[in-house]
Each structure stands twice: as C-alpha cells, then as structure tokens.
C-alpha positions, -999 to +999 in steps of 0.1 A: +273+685-407+290+673-375+271+640-375+284+629-407+320+615-396+300+595-368+278+576-393+306+567-417+327+554-386+299+533-377+291+519-409+328+511-416+326+491-380+297+472-389+311+461-424+344+449-409+328+430-378+322+395-394+358+394-406+371+402-371+348+374-358+361+348-381+395+333-374+418+327-402+418+291-416+454+272-424+465+270-458+454+236-473+431+227-443+398+208-451+364+221-439+352+211-406+326+188-404+300+177-373+302+143-377+317+114-402+290+090-419+298+055-408+289+029-436+263+000-428+274-034-423+262-059-451+273-093-438+264-113-470+279-085-491+249-082-514+246-046-512+218-044-488+224-034-454+219-057-422+189-049-401+191-035-366+215-008-375+192+020-382+167+041-364+142+043-372+145+006-387+135+004-424+111-027-434+127-057-448+132-055-485+106-072-505+111-090-540+132-065-564+132-039-536+167-026-529+165+009-516+147+020-487+147-012-469+172-038-450+185-071-460+157-100-457+183-127-456+215-110-436+235-143-438+227-154-471+232-136-502+203-127-523+207-095-541+172-102-557+156-102-521+131-128-535+104-132-508+072-153-524+051-155-493+058-115-485+067-121-448+095-101-444+118-134-445+136-139-479+131-173-495+167-184-495+163-185-457+126-188-450+119-221-435+083-221-454+088-197-484+051-202-496+035-199-461+031-162-447+040-161-408+046-127-388+081-116-390+089-151-411+097-170-379+084-205-383+088-230-358+110-261-368+097-292-342+119-318-356+148-296-364+149-304-402+152-270-417+116-272-427+089-252-411+061-267-395+034-251-411+045-266-443+066-298-432+052-331-443+064-351-419+071-351-380+105-368-382+132-351-396+135-351-433+150-317-449+151-304-484+175-311-512+189-285-534+156-284-556+137-278-525+117-311-523+117-329-488+133-362-484+109-392-477+093-395-442+114-419-423+084-438-415+056-439-444+035-458-419+033-425-393+024-397-415+029-360-403-002-350-381-010-317-364-033-333-341-023-335-303-049-353-283-054-337-249-083-357-240-081-390-257-118-405-255-117-440-267-082-446-266-088-467-237-121-478-221-134-453-198-159-445-173-178-416-167-204-396-145-227-372-165-250-350-152-282-349-173-310-325-179-340-339-197-371-323-207-397-331-231-433-323-242-463-350-235-499-348-236-497-310-236-477-308-205-439-303-198-421-332-181-385-332-172-359-338-144-322-336-137-302-368-131-270-386-133-258-410-164-232-439-156-217-444-189-188-464-203-171-449-234-147-462-264-138-455-299-139-476-332-109-476-351-070-474-348-049-451-328-013-446-334+012-427-313+049-410-313+074-416-286+058-385-266+023-397-268+011-375-297-014-392-319-007-399-352-036-414-361-070-408-346-102-428-351-132-409-364-160-429-346-167-430-308-195-446-287-208-443-254-235-463-237-250-466-198-280-458-178-295-428-165-317-419-135-330-391-116-304-373-093-331-372-062-331-411-060-312-429-085-324-466-074-362-458-070-363-431-101-392-417-116-373-416-149-348-443-153-332-464-186-305-471-208-288-444-230-266-448-259-243-423-282-227-426-316-204-398-325-180-391-353-150-368-355-135-367-393-101-358-382-087-368-417-111-348-434-091-315-442-122-294-447-132-304-413-098-302-395-089-265-407-125-250-398-141-239-366-160-272-366-126-293-354-138-284-319-172-303-322-184-340-326-216-349-344-239-378-337-269-396-329-281-408-294-309-429-283-326-436-250-353-461-238-364-442-208-391-457-181-411-425-166-440-424-142-443-383-139-468-381-165-502-387-148-536-401-162-523-432-183-530-469-175-494-479-179-461-462-169-448-448-202-419-463-216-399-437-241-382-448-271-365-417-284-336-410-309-320-377-320-290-359-331-262-349-308-239-322-311-207-322-286-183-295-277-147-307-266-159-336-247-175-311-222-210-307-230-235-323-253-268-313-267-295-339-281-331-325-292-351-359-297-383-376-307-396-403-288-425-428-286-444-443-257-442-479-265-465-489-235-493-466-243-502-470-282-467-453-296-478-418-284-457-391-300-437-368-279-403-346-281-381-328-263-344-323-254-312-335-235-282-317-220-252-339-210-221-328-191-191-350-191-168-358-161-142-384-168-134-400-133-120-432-141-100-442-170-074-470-180-094-501-170-071-525-181-072-522-218-037-509-236-032-480-257-028-487-293+008-482-305 
C-alpha cells in the first residue's frame, strides 16, 4: 500500500517533535525557578514572623499558638505568645494584659506604661518587675474616670427653668406653663487636678427657687416656692458603670398658690412632694401628690416637667480645690 510509508513518516515526526522543541541544558546547571522565597522578618528572634509582611495578613498569635499567625509582640521575645485577655496583644507588651480592647491598643494618658483601663492613678506610677504598680504619688487624689462637663454645684449657680405643671383636682385637670428662677449648689467636697478634671465629686445637690406662670409672672395664677434635693452616687461602682450614671435621682417639693380652681371659698394653697428623675442636667420629671392646705387638706395629684438652662454662674463662690 502506498499510504503506509506516509503514515510511518508522520508518526516518526510526532515522536521526535518534543525533543526538538526543548533546548539542551548545560551540564551541571540547576533547574530554573520562577521566584525565590524570601524569609520573613523576625525582629525579636522568637521564631514568630513580624506582622505586616504577608497578604492576606494572618491573625495575631494566641497563647501557645506558633503557626498560621504573626508575632503578637514583635519587639519583645515571647516564644509562648502569652495573651491572657485574648485581644491580640501579648502580655509582655500589653499595657493592660487582663483587660481586652480592640487590637490591644490601650490609651495611656499619664504615660507610665499602664493603660487607662487598668491604671489605678492619674499620675505616673509604672509597674515593677512583678507587675505591681508603684503607690500613687498623691494618695489623697485617687484615680477618677469622671470628667465633669457641667459641674452643677461646684459654684453657686443661677438657673432659669421652664416648667410645665399639671394636676388633677376635684375631677378636673388644671395646669400651666411657667418659669422657675432657681439657685443651685452641692453638698460635699470637690477636688480637681491641674487641668480642671474633677478627682472627687459630691453626691448630693440642691436647688431652690420660685415658680410662676409664664404669661404673667408677677400676677400669676400659679405661684410659689419650689425646692429639690438630688443624689448622684459617683463613688458607687455599680452606679458608675451602669446606664444609670447619666441620671440623677431625688425628691422635690413645692408650695403652690393657685386660683385656677373654681368653686372654692379660699384660693388653693397646695403643698406637694414627689420623686424626681433628671437626665444630664437637661430635663427632670417629677410626679407628685399634694394637699390643699387652705381647703381642708383636699388631696390631688399631678406631674411636673422641668428644663434646665444655666444663664449665670460663678457668683463669687470659689471652686473647691
């Protein structure tokens, strides 16, 4: 068959083509590679790579972990990678090894190497080799996290307080809007650092003044004195760490002379008292019960909404230092 030599020739060429395409290698030459591996930096030489060298970045090592992670203290040797609070910062370089924060980055306001979250003093008092902090330089000024943005009572202060008053009397609702002219102060000691931050804050606050209808303050249909006593237990840890730290709690009282109640022989003179709840020195709510001293102690009940606007302070009373 004439086709047989042609078929054999084609098979022979296909078999030889790979060998022709490949160039011969020099004797003794090393095989070619696409890239060479570069060792990862390990600054503290503890066997764990420094962060910031890989993409994607592995997570920081945890206690006892040495593979698939990066050094959680790249400048200090810690082959065990101890991380008690699990925040990604090794104990040996964590400013607060027992308090977890995001990425282990604790603020350190006084620069003593102890993070603010676990520092027991506002002034520099670093840890010793055993991990214990030195005594606070001034034992009479303990560490406080409280900054006082509106120190009601630090100095004698004057307020104009818009009020809304309503009460139920003899089956009908009676009410008014008005203004309270009040003084305020505190009961207890204040103590401050050089920057004006309160180190010690009193728990008790008082206010007293007069209330009158806003339509005509001096010929008011509701007029009388008003007083309140509030408490903020700043030194009670459960209060200071809860949602309640934004609130103050107390009691209020008023002696209200009114003539909007009709059908009575004598103009009512209401003696009222009730609990007060205030929020951030902005608004207070006070439900109350009251008795009509001028009309056989007739009972009634109602509520009061009080807004605080501080218009004048520093009336000659120096701040406590």
